[in-house]
C-alpha positions in Angstrom: 88.6 102.0 126.9 91.3 104.3 128.3 94.2 102.6 130.1 94.3 103.6 133.8 96.9 106.3 134.7 99.5 104.8 137.1 99.4 108.2 138.9 95.6 108.2 139.2 94.6 104.6 139.0 90.9 105.1 139.9 90.5 108.3 137.9 89.8 110.4 141.0 90.3 113.6 139.0 87.1 112.7 137.1 85.2 113.0 140.3 86.0 116.7 140.5 84.0 119.4 138.9 85.5 122.0 136.6 86.2 124.6 139.3 87.8 122.1 141.6 90.1 120.8 138.8 91.0 124.4 137.9 91.9 125.2 141.5 93.9 122.0 141.9 95.8 122.6 138.7 96.5 126.3 139.5 98.0 125.4 142.9 99.9 122.4 141.5 101.5 124.7 138.8 102.4 127.2 141.5 104.0 124.6 143.7 106.0 123.1 140.8 107.2 126.5 139.7 107.9 128.3 143.0 108.4 125.5 145.6 109.4 122.1 144.3 113.0 123.0 143.4 113.6 125.0 146.6 111.8 123.0 149.3 114.8 120.8 150.1 117.0 123.8 150.6 114.4 125.6 152.7 114.1 122.4 154.8 117.9 122.2 155.3 118.2 125.9 156.2 115.1 125.8 158.4 113.7 128.8 156.5 110.0 129.6 155.8 109.6 131.2 152.3 107.8 134.3 153.6 108.1 135.9 150.2 105.4 133.5 148.9 102.8 134.7 151.3 101.7 137.6 149.1 101.3 135.2 146.1 99.2 132.8 148.3 96.9 135.8 149.1 96.7 136.9 145.4 95.7 133.3 144.5 92.9 133.5 147.0 94.2 130.6 149.1 94.2 132.3 152.5 90.8 131.7 154.2 89.6 130.5 150.9 86.6 128.5 152.3 85.3 131.5 154.2 82.9 134.1 152.7 83.1 137.9 152.7 86.0 140.1 153.8 88.0 139.4 150.6 87.9 135.6 151.1 87.3 133.4 148.0 84.2 131.6 149.4 85.1 128.3 147.7 83.7 124.8 148.6 85.3 122.8 151.3 86.4 120.2 148.7 88.2 122.9 146.8 89.9 124.1 149.9 91.0 120.5 150.6 92.3 120.1 147.1 94.4 123.3 147.5 95.8 121.9 150.8 96.6 118.7 148.9 98.6 120.4 146.2 100.4 122.7 148.7 101.5 119.7 150.8 102.8 118.0 147.7 105.5 120.8 147.9 106.0 120.6 151.7 103.9 120.1 154.8 105.3 123.4 156.1 103.6 125.3 153.3 100.3 123.6 153.8 100.6 124.2 157.5 101.0 127.9 157.0 97.9 128.1 154.9 96.0 125.9 157.2 96.9 127.9 160.3 96.2 131.2 158.6 92.8 130.2 157.2 91.4 127.6 159.6 93.0 128.4 162.9 93.4 132.2 162.8 90.9 133.5 160.3 88.1 131.0 161.0 87.6 131.8 164.7 87.5 135.6 164.0 85.1 134.9 161.1 82.9 132.5 163.1 83.0 134.0 166.6 84.5 137.5 166.3 82.8 140.9 166.5 82.2 143.0 163.4 85.1 145.3 164.4 87.5 142.3 164.8 86.4 140.9 161.4 86.8 144.3 159.6 90.2 144.9 161.2 91.8 141.6 160.5 90.1 139.4 157.9 90.7 141.5 154.7 94.4 142.0 155.4 94.8 138.3 156.4 93.1 137.2 153.2 95.6 139.3 151.2 98.5 137.9 153.1 99.4 141.4 154.5 98.8 140.2 158.0 99.7 136.8 159.3 98.0 134.9 162.1 98.7 132.1 164.6 96.6 130.0 167.0 97.6 129.6 170.6 96.1 126.5 172.3 98.8 123.9 173.0 100.9 124.5 176.1 104.3 123.2 177.2 102.8 120.6 179.5 99.3 120.5 178.1 98.8 119.1 174.6 96.0 116.6 174.2 94.1 117.9 177.3 93.5 121.6 176.5 90.8 121.8 179.1 93.6 121.7 181.7 95.4 124.7 180.2 97.3 127.1 182.6 97.1 130.3 180.5 94.6 132.6 182.4 92.9 135.9 181.6 91.4 137.9 184.4 89.3 141.1 184.2 90.9 144.3 185.4 88.2 147.0 185.2 87.3 147.1 181.5 90.5 145.3 180.4 91.8 141.8 180.5 95.2 140.7 181.9 96.7 137.7 180.2 99.4 135.5 181.6 100.8 132.1 180.5 102.5 130.4 177.6 101.8 128.4 174.5 104.1 125.9 172.7 104.6 124.5 169.2 102.8 127.4 167.6 103.0 127.5 163.8 103.6 131.0 162.4 104.3 132.2 165.9 107.4 134.3 165.0 105.8 135.5 161.8 102.4 136.5 163.2 100.9 140.0 163.4 97.9 138.7 165.4 97.5 135.6 167.6 94.2 134.0 168.5 94.9 132.9 172.1 92.7 130.6 174.2 92.8 131.1 177.9 90.9 130.0 181.0 88.8 132.8 182.6 86.4 132.9 185.5 83.7 132.5 182.8 85.2 129.5 181.1 87.6 129.1 178.2 87.6 132.2 176.0 89.4 133.3 172.8 91.3 136.5 172.6 92.5 138.4 169.5 96.0 139.5 170.4 98.1 141.9 168.2 101.6 140.6 168.6 103.1 144.0 169.2 101.2 144.3 172.5 103.6 144.8 175.4 104.1 141.5 177.3 103.8 139.4 174.2 107.0 137.3 173.3 107.5 134.8 170.5 110.6 132.6 170.6 111.6 130.4 167.7 111.9 126.7 168.4 115.1 125.5 166.9 116.8 122.1 166.3 113.8 120.5 164.8 114.1 117.4 162.6 110.6 117.8 161.2 108.6 120.7 159.7 111.9 122.6 159.3 110.3 124.8 156.6 107.7 125.9 159.1 108.1 128.7 161.6 107.4 127.2 165.0 107.4 129.2 168.3 106.8 129.3 172.0 104.5 132.2 172.9 104.7 133.9 176.4 102.2 136.4 177.9 103.5 138.4 180.8 100.8 140.7 182.3 99.7 141.4 178.8 96.9 143.9 178.9 94.1 143.7 176.4 91.0 145.9 175.9 87.7 144.4 176.8 86.7 144.1 173.2 89.7 141.8 172.5 87.7 138.7 173.5 85.8 136.7 170.8 82.2 137.4 171.8 80.6 134.5 170.0 81.8 131.5 171.9 82.7 130.3 175.4 84.2 127.0 176.3 86.3 124.4 174.5 83.8 124.3 171.6 85.6 127.4 170.2 89.2 126.0 169.8 88.0 122.4 169.1 85.8 123.7 166.2 88.8 125.4 164.7 90.9 122.3 165.0 88.2 120.3 163.1 88.5 122.9 160.3 92.2 122.5 160.2 92.2 118.7 160.4 90.0 118.6 157.3 92.8 120.2 155.3 95.3 117.8 156.8 93.5 114.7 155.6 93.8 116.1 152.0 97.3 117.4 152.5 98.7 114.1 153.9 97.5 112.4 150.7 99.6 114.6 148.6 102.7 114.0 150.7 102.0 110.3 150.0 101.4 111.0 146.3 104.8 112.8 146.0 106.6 109.9 147.6 104.8 107.3 145.5 105.5 109.2 142.3 109.2 109.6 143.2 109.5 105.9 143.8 107.6 105.1 140.6 110.0 107.3 138.6 113.0 106.0 140.3 112.1 102.4 139.8 111.8 103.0 136.0 115.4 104.4 135.7 117.5 102.8 138.5 119.2 99.7 137.2 120.4 96.7 139.2 121.4 93.3 137.9 121.2 94.6 134.3 117.6 96.0 134.3 115.4 98.7 136.0 114.4 97.7 139.5 110.8 98.3 138.5 111.0 94.9 136.8 111.6 93.0 140.0 108.7 91.4 141.8 109.5 92.8 145.3 109.7 96.4 143.9 106.4 95.9 142.1 104.8 94.6 145.3 105.8 97.8 147.1 104.6 100.0 144.3 101.2 98.2 144.1 100.8 98.4 147.9 101.5 102.2 147.8 99.1 102.7 144.9 96.3 100.8 146.6 96.5 102.8 149.8 97.1 106.1 148.1 94.0 105.8 145.9 91.9 104.7 148.9 93.1 107.7 150.9 92.3 110.0 148.0 88.8 108.6 147.6 88.2 109.1 151.4 89.3 112.7 151.2 87.0 113.5 148.3 84.1 111.7 150.0 84.6 113.6 153.2 84.8 116.8 151.2 81.5 116.1 149.6 80.0 115.4 153.1 81.4 118.6 154.4 80.0 120.6 151.5 76.6 119.0 152.2 76.8 120.0 155.9 76.9 116.4 156.9 80.5 115.9 158.2 80.6 115.4 162.0 83.9 115.9 163.7 84.3 112.2 164.4 84.6 111.6 160.7 87.2 114.3 160.4 89.1 112.3 163.0 88.6 109.2 160.8 90.1 111.0 157.8 93.0 112.5 159.6 93.9 109.3 161.4 93.7 107.1 158.3 95.3 109.4 155.8 98.3 110.5 157.9 98.9 106.9 158.9 98.7 105.8 155.3 101.0 108.6 154.2 103.7 107.7 156.6 103.6 104.1 155.5 103.9 105.1 151.9 106.8 107.5 152.6 108.7 104.9 154.4 108.1 102.3 151.7 109.1 104.7 149.0 112.3 105.4 150.9 113.2 101.7 150.6 112.8 101.8 146.9 115.2 104.8 146.6 117.5 103.1 149.1 120.4 105.3 150.1 119.3 108.1 147.7 116.1 108.1 149.7 117.8 109.9 152.6 119.1 112.7 150.4 117.3 116.1 150.1 117.8 115.8 146.4 114.7 113.7 146.6 111.5 114.6 148.6 110.8 111.3 150.2 112.5 111.4 153.6 111.7 115.1 154.0 108.0 114.2 153.6 108.4 111.3 156.0 110.0 113.5 158.6 107.3 116.1 158.2 104.5 113.5 158.5 105.8 112.5 161.9 104.8 116.0 163.1 101.5 115.9 161.2 100.7 112.6 162.9 101.0 114.4 166.3 99.7 117.9 165.8 96.0 118.9 165.8 95.1 115.7 167.5 97.5 112.8 168.0 97.0 109.3 166.6 95.9 108.2 170.1 93.3 111.0 170.5 91.7 110.3 167.2 91.6 106.6 168.0 89.7 107.5 171.3 87.4 109.8 169.4 86.4 107.0 167.1 86.4 104.5 170.0 83.8 106.6 171.8 81.7 106.9 168.7 81.7 103.1 168.3 81.1 102.2 171.9 79.4 105.2 173.4 81.9 105.3 176.2 84.7 107.8 176.8 88.1 106.4 177.5 90.0 109.7 178.0 90.2 109.5 181.8 
């Protein structure tokens, strides 16, 4: 009988098929070669590594779970595993891929016209065009139905006014999928960012997701042709379905941030000596490592299980909330515990632990806060809404 691997106690890799293992291994190799040694510096400099976007496209990672238009058409589980390995490098890298594929490409693919799909999806899949997703507003986060951004008809055109806040890829984007109130209800608009009246301002002085390009978007009498609207959806179903796609990648990705922190603590405990021996030999350190290993493996099992459910077409959005809530919460706890094992070294960017912990504070909030996912599950359990 093979002895369990401390880095994969439950043998979760054995639950993956050959294609899934190959994708995970390919992305892990890419991250170790191109990202791991530089992520701390990019975080410190608040710089997104835009030079990697083309490689992400060449690897088929952009919109990889979509079909046609140059997209890879992989399984949902394979997409989740790619997100997992990307976030092992940094949440900012996974956020870029998640926004590009699930928040910008997915609504065009799902709800767009043939002309919109042909114009944007092939170049976005190659990484030649970058997208962003405009839903959150400066004073409207968890309640998007109360958004202030408004689009009104003007003859055959639309006039868009308003603003969006905390928009990943906002300063990098060639196209923005912007959600706005109209007299017909909430609609999505495909907005080229070179349209007059469009402004993207970088949000600076962040202490989290520093490797991610985050922006405030403003629309000042921005004129769009009538065919800029996404024809396939009206109402909040549109943006909320996109968020569910993105949250699925997060529940995998957060597990990798936890894995990186756990493995850093495991390695450190084997080499750091106090009182004449490695700290891994002390009971309290072992208690911390065991606690992290238990929760990490449970989070990984949950991710794979939900991936299988999604591939079978049996994953309701409430269970995506379950995964996002549990796995991000677990990852933050693991990151903080790992930091205590590394002690003072844990706050240095020479190690990835506090960088991941800081990033996870944003991941806990974006694409549905901890409180919102709790209320989603609360409504599922009781049949009663507690939002208002």
